[in-house]
C-alpha positions in Angstrom: 53.4 -44.7 -8.4 57.0 -44.9 -9.6 59.0 -48.1 -9.2 62.7 -48.2 -8.3 63.7 -48.6 -12.0 61.7 -45.5 -13.0 63.3 -43.5 -10.3 66.8 -44.7 -11.2 66.2 -43.8 -14.9 65.4 -40.3 -13.9 68.5 -40.0 -11.7 70.7 -41.4 -14.4 69.8 -38.4 -16.4 70.9 -35.9 -13.7 73.7 -33.7 -14.8 76.3 -31.3 -13.3 77.7 -28.9 -15.8 81.5 -29.0 -16.4 81.8 -25.3 -15.5 80.4 -26.1 -12.1 83.1 -28.7 -11.6 85.7 -26.2 -12.9 84.6 -23.9 -10.1 84.8 -26.6 -7.4 86.3 -29.9 -8.6 85.7 -31.4 -5.2 82.0 -31.0 -5.4 79.8 -34.1 -5.1 76.1 -34.5 -5.2 74.2 -37.5 -3.9 70.6 -37.6 -5.3 68.0 -39.7 -3.7 64.5 -40.2 -5.3 61.7 -41.7 -3.3 58.1 -42.6 -3.9 55.3 -44.1 -1.9 55.5 -41.7 1.0 52.5 -41.4 3.2 52.0 -37.7 4.1 51.6 -36.9 7.8 52.1 -34.0 10.1 55.0 -33.7 12.5 55.2 -36.6 14.9 57.1 -37.7 18.0 59.7 -39.6 16.0 60.5 -36.5 13.9 60.5 -34.3 17.0 63.0 -36.7 18.7 65.3 -36.6 15.7 65.1 -32.8 15.6 65.9 -32.6 19.3 69.0 -34.7 18.6 70.0 -32.4 15.8 69.5 -29.3 18.0 71.7 -30.8 20.7 74.4 -31.7 18.2 74.4 -28.2 16.8 74.6 -26.6 20.3 77.6 -28.9 21.1 79.4 -28.0 17.9 78.8 -24.3 18.5 80.2 -24.5 22.0 83.5 -25.3 20.3 83.5 -22.7 17.5 81.5 -20.2 15.6 79.1 -21.4 13.0 81.0 -19.9 10.1 84.1 -21.8 11.2 82.4 -25.2 11.1 84.4 -27.1 8.4 81.6 -27.8 5.9 79.9 -24.4 6.5 83.2 -22.7 5.9 83.7 -24.7 2.7 80.3 -23.6 1.4 80.9 -20.0 2.3 84.0 -20.1 0.2 82.1 -21.7 -2.7 79.5 -19.0 -2.6 82.2 -16.3 -2.8 83.6 -18.1 -5.8 80.6 -17.2 -8.0 80.0 -13.8 -6.5 77.4 -14.5 -3.8 77.9 -12.9 -0.4 77.6 -15.6 2.3 76.7 -13.2 5.1 73.7 -12.2 3.1 72.7 -15.4 1.4 73.5 -18.3 3.7 73.8 -21.9 2.5 71.0 -24.1 3.8 73.2 -25.9 6.3 74.4 -22.7 7.9 70.8 -21.3 8.0 69.6 -24.4 9.9 72.5 -24.5 12.4 72.0 -20.8 13.2 68.3 -21.6 14.1 69.1 -24.7 16.2 69.7 -23.0 19.5 66.2 -21.4 19.4 64.7 -24.6 18.0 64.5 -26.0 14.5 61.1 -25.6 12.7 58.5 -28.3 12.9 56.8 -28.4 9.5 55.6 -32.0 8.6 57.3 -35.3 9.2 59.1 -35.3 5.8 60.5 -31.8 6.1 61.4 -32.4 9.8 63.3 -35.6 8.8 65.5 -34.0 6.1 66.2 -30.9 8.2 67.3 -33.1 11.1 69.6 -35.2 8.9 71.1 -32.1 7.4 72.1 -30.8 10.8 73.2 -34.1 12.3 75.5 -34.9 9.3 76.5 -31.2 8.7 75.5 -31.2 5.1 73.3 -29.0 2.9 70.3 -31.1 2.0 67.4 -30.0 -0.2 64.1 -31.6 -0.7 61.8 -31.2 -3.8 58.4 -32.5 -4.8 59.2 -35.0 -7.6 55.7 -34.9 -9.0 56.3 -31.2 -9.9 59.6 -31.8 -11.7 59.8 -31.4 -15.5 62.6 -33.6 -16.7 65.8 -34.5 -14.9 67.6 -32.3 -12.3 70.7 -30.5 -13.4 73.2 -28.1 -11.8 74.4 -25.3 -14.1 75.9 -21.8 -14.0 73.0 -19.6 -15.0 72.8 -17.3 -18.0 70.5 -15.0 -16.0 67.4 -15.8 -18.1 66.1 -18.9 -16.3 62.8 -18.2 -14.5 62.6 -18.8 -10.7 59.1 -19.1 -9.2 59.2 -17.7 -5.7 57.4 -15.4 -3.2 58.2 -11.8 -2.2 56.2 -9.8 0.3 53.7 -12.6 0.4 53.0 -12.5 -3.3 54.1 -15.0 -6.0 56.7 -13.6 -8.5 59.1 -14.7 -11.1 62.8 -13.8 -10.4 65.9 -14.5 -12.4 69.3 -15.6 -11.1 72.5 -13.6 -11.7 74.6 -14.6 -14.7 77.1 -17.1 -13.5 75.2 -18.1 -10.4 75.2 -21.8 -9.6 71.6 -23.1 -9.7 69.7 -26.3 -9.8 67.1 -26.4 -12.5 64.8 -28.7 -14.6 63.1 -28.1 -18.0 60.7 -25.7 -16.3 63.3 -23.3 -14.8 65.3 -22.9 -11.6 64.4 -25.1 -8.7 67.0 -23.9 -6.2 69.1 -20.7 -6.4 72.8 -20.3 -5.3 73.5 -24.0 -5.2 71.6 -24.6 -1.9 70.3 -21.2 -0.7 66.6 -20.9 -1.7 64.2 -23.4 -3.2 61.5 -22.5 -5.7 57.8 -22.5 -5.0 56.8 -24.8 -7.9 58.8 -27.8 -6.6 58.7 -27.2 -2.9 57.7 -30.1 -0.6 54.0 -29.9 0.4 51.9 -31.5 3.1 50.6 -33.9 0.5 53.9 -34.9 -1.1 54.2 -38.6 -1.9 57.3 -38.6 -4.2 60.4 -36.5 -3.5 63.9 -35.7 -4.7 66.6 -35.0 -2.1 69.9 -33.5 -3.0 72.9 -33.8 -0.6 75.7 -31.4 -1.4 79.3 -32.1 -0.4 82.6 -30.2 -0.6 86.0 -31.0 0.9 86.7 -31.6 3.8 83.6 -33.8 3.8 84.6 -37.2 2.4 82.5 -39.3 -0.1 82.2 -41.9 2.7 80.6 -39.3 5.0 78.3 -38.1 2.2 77.1 -41.7 1.5 76.6 -42.2 5.2 74.3 -39.2 5.4 72.4 -40.6 2.4 72.1 -44.0 4.0 70.7 -42.4 7.2 68.2 -40.4 5.2 67.1 -43.4 3.2 66.6 -45.6 6.2 64.3 -43.1 7.8 62.4 -42.5 4.5 61.7 -46.2 4.3 59.7 -45.9 7.5 57.4 -43.3 6.0 55.0 -45.7 4.3 54.5 -49.4 3.7 55.3 -49.2 -0.1 58.2 -46.7 -0.1 60.8 -47.2 -2.9 64.0 -45.3 -3.3 66.9 -44.9 -5.8 70.1 -42.9 -5.6 72.8 -41.5 -7.8 76.2 -40.1 -6.9 77.4 -37.4 -9.3 81.0 -36.2 -9.1 83.9 -34.9 -11.3 85.8 -37.5 -13.3 88.9 -36.1 -11.5 87.7 -36.7 -8.0 89.2 -39.8 -6.4 86.7 -42.3 -4.9 86.7 -42.3 -1.1 87.8 -38.6 -0.8 
């Protein structure tokens, strides 16, 4: 089991490449590492949180279309900036909000939690199995040669990102394509996950205060998922981004 210091040391090595910040100087990533989770199936607490998220999404969509929600719109613009088509490859926040009216998925209590926080705080939020990581997380613009372990037509395959695509990766390859579109198979959360990495992605108009608030909400819920849960977090942002924005 990791301790807080070990988790923090890993997060201190996390890196966002300068050419990603050049693309979007307003980008901020809040990374939260957690260990000591007790795996369990979906439960009433998670269901209640998802129901809150579904209600919040419906209320928001009564006011405007999903693509016009401020943070969704910001991410659609970010996708276009590196050549992705947001109508075909939707950021994780938009994908969840679009599902909310019919009901968000119930997977297990860890996945249910971070999906609910994503919708409630209107922020793309990815979860990875930390035990499957190889080295520290980093966000780069791909060369096109980085392997991505995924599934197509029910069969495991290796794909490769487009050159210039923004991807999260580790020493083993791509862990999430198109910033926050599709997570890889190798590091996906599982029913037996006990240590995890969460990545919260923010662009303007979301403020750093709102980003940290989402992280605080997530952490408070994570601490309830086991008697020995420990966490650490790291905010990564451009040197030119003003604190509090």
